[in-house]
N, C-alpha and C positions, 0 to 999 in steps of 0.2 A: 490227501486224507484229512488235513485240517479243514479244508473247505467243505467237506461233507458233514462235519460235526453239527453246525447250526440246524440244517434241515433234519438231521437224525434226532437231535434233541427236541426239535419242535414237534416231530411226529411221535416220539416215544414218551415225552414227559408232558403230562396234562396238568396245568396249573389251575388253581381255583382259590376262591376266597381272598384273604388279605394278600397272600403272596402273588396272586394273579394281578390284583390291583397295583401292587408295588412294581411288578414287572412292566405293566402297561404305562404307569406313570413315569418310570425311569426311561422307558423307550421314548415316550413323548418328549420328555425334557431333553434327552440327548439329541433327538432329531431337530427340535426347534433351536437349541443352542448351536448345533452344527450349521443349520441354515442361516442363523444370525451371523455367525463367524464368517461363513462363506460369503455372505452379502457384504460384510464390512471389508473383507480383503479384496473382493471384486471391485468395489467402488474406489478404494484407495489405489489399487493397481491401475485402474482405468485413468484416473486423474494424474497419477505420476507418469503414465505413458504420454499424456497430453503435455505435461510440463517438460518432457524430454525434447520438445520441439526446439530447434535452434533459435527461434525468435523469442523464447521465454527464458529469462535468466533464472538460475536456481534459487537465488535469494531476492528476486525482484518482487514487487508488489503483486504482479499478476500470479506468480507462483504461490505466494503466500495466500492470496485470495482463493486460488483454485484448491489449495490444501484445506482451507477453511470450509469451502463448499463441500469438498469430499467428506470432511469430518462431520459436517452437519447432516448431509444426506445419509451417511453411514449410520450416524446415531439415531436419526429418525427411523430409518429402515430397521435397525436392530430393535428399537422399542416396539415398532409395529409387529414384527415377527414374534417377539417374546410375548406381546399382548395376546396374539392369537394362540400362542402356546399356553398361556395362562387360562384363556377361555376354554381351550381343549381339556385342561385339567379341572375345570369347574370353578375357577377362581372368580370373585366378583370384580371384573375388570373395570366397570364403570365407577364403582366406588373407589377403587384404587386410583384411577385417573383423576377423580374429583379431589382426592387427598393430595395427589401430586400437583394439581393445579394451584392449590392454596400454598403448598410448599414452594412451588416454582415462583410464585409471586414474591414470596419472602426472599428467595435467593436472588431474583432479578433486582430487587431493591438493594440488596447487599453488594452486588457486583455492578452497580450503576456506572462507576467510572470506567470499568473495563468495557462495558457496552458502548459508552460514549466514544471511547477510542476506537472500538471496532467499527462503529458507524462512520467515524472520521476517516478510517482507512477505506471504507467503501466510497465515501465522497471523493477522496483523492483518486480512487480508481476510475470513477465515473467522470468527474470533471477534468482529470488529467492536467492540473496546473503545472506540475513539475514531474520530471523523470530523473532516473538515476544518471548522474553526470551533469545535470543542469546547474548553472551558477545563478543564484537568486538572492534577493533581499527580502527579509521577513522581520517585521518589527524594527529594531535598531541594529540588526546584524546582517552580515553578508557571508554566504557560505556556499559550498558545492554539495549537492545531494549525493550521499554515498549509498544509502539503502533506505527503502520504504517498507516497513513491516506492517503487520496487522495492528499492533498496539502503538508503535511510535515510528518516527522518521529520524534518521541520523544524518547529520550534515558536518562537513569539514570546513572549519572557519579559516579565515585568511592567516591567522597565527598558528594553524595546523592543529588546533584543539578540536575535539569531537563533541558536537552538540547533539543531544538527544531531546527531541520535543514530542510530547504525546500528540497523537493525531487529532484529538478533540481540540487541543489548543492551536495546533498549526493551521487547521482549516479556517479558524476565526481570525488569523492574523492578516494584515495587509501584505500581500505577496507580489513581488516583482520578479518575473522570470526573464533574466537578461538574455538567455539563449534564444528566446522567441522574438527578440527585437528585430524588426525588419531594417531599421536604421538606428544608429546610436548617435546622440547629440554630444558634441564636444564643445565646451565653453571654457575658455581660458583667458586670463588677463596677463599681458606681458608689459614690461615697462622699459622706456628708453630715457636716457639722461635728459635733464632739464636744459642742457646746452644744445639739444637738438633744435635745428631751425625749422620753421614751418615747411620750407621746401623739402628738407630731408624727411620730415614726418610724412608729408604727402607721398614722397617717393617710396618710403618704407611701406606705407599702406597699399600703394599700387602693386608693389612687388609681392606683398603677402597675398593679396587677392589673386594675382596671377599664378602664384605657386599653388594655392589651395584649389583654384578652379581647374588647374591642370592635373591634379592628382587623380589617378584612375579609380580610387576607392572612395572618393568623396562626391557628394551631390553638388555639382557645380552651380545649380540654380538656387541653392540655399546657403551660399558662402557669405559670411559677414565678417568684415575686419574694419573697425572704426575706432577713432579716438574717443575715449570714454571719460576722460577727466584727468585732473591733477592729483597724483598720489603724494605720499609724504616725501618721497625722494625721486619721483620719476613721472614722466608723462605716460599715462596708461592707455594701452590699446587692447580692446576686447575682441577676441576671435570667437566666432560662433559658426560651427559647421556641422 
């Protein structure tokens, strides 16, 4: 019975004048708003479905960037749909967009730092210098990457403090990613007593080289163990592997 009411009303009630225009305008507004809302939900659901992939962490940079893309596409689509709706209602869309362009320029200047951090996040995504879990050096600090967001990157320092660096600043720092080292150089200096005889020193150097060259995780072709000089209280041997 309820489903028969709209056709019945449409056939029995004839609207005209201001009321007819009001009905038409209200119907147009509702239709375009519904279309805009449906488009927004569809885009967000589609990208959230992509994020559910096991290879994409929920809080990773990839997930945040996908959500940013979804929000941007959704916003642009909503604006376009509503613009067509305004045009259907007879609004001066071109004039409105011209005004929005001037206002958008002012807003862009006001949120410049946020835009810089956003661009920095995109650079981190494209260049991929670090990933979550990588141990790296940046500036004068060393830390492990815990999360990479759209605005900032969070790192856990050696003293367990949490460091938050804006993306725009992080991408400009000199960065060393230790996780991507194919080989790690170890250079240490050890000392032996001054009472050590030359023969004992030569024997110690030979045994050090033998031990280092036989280690399975060291590059035997780049082993160096040499007497490097006289220290304050010892004969110094420099080991470089």
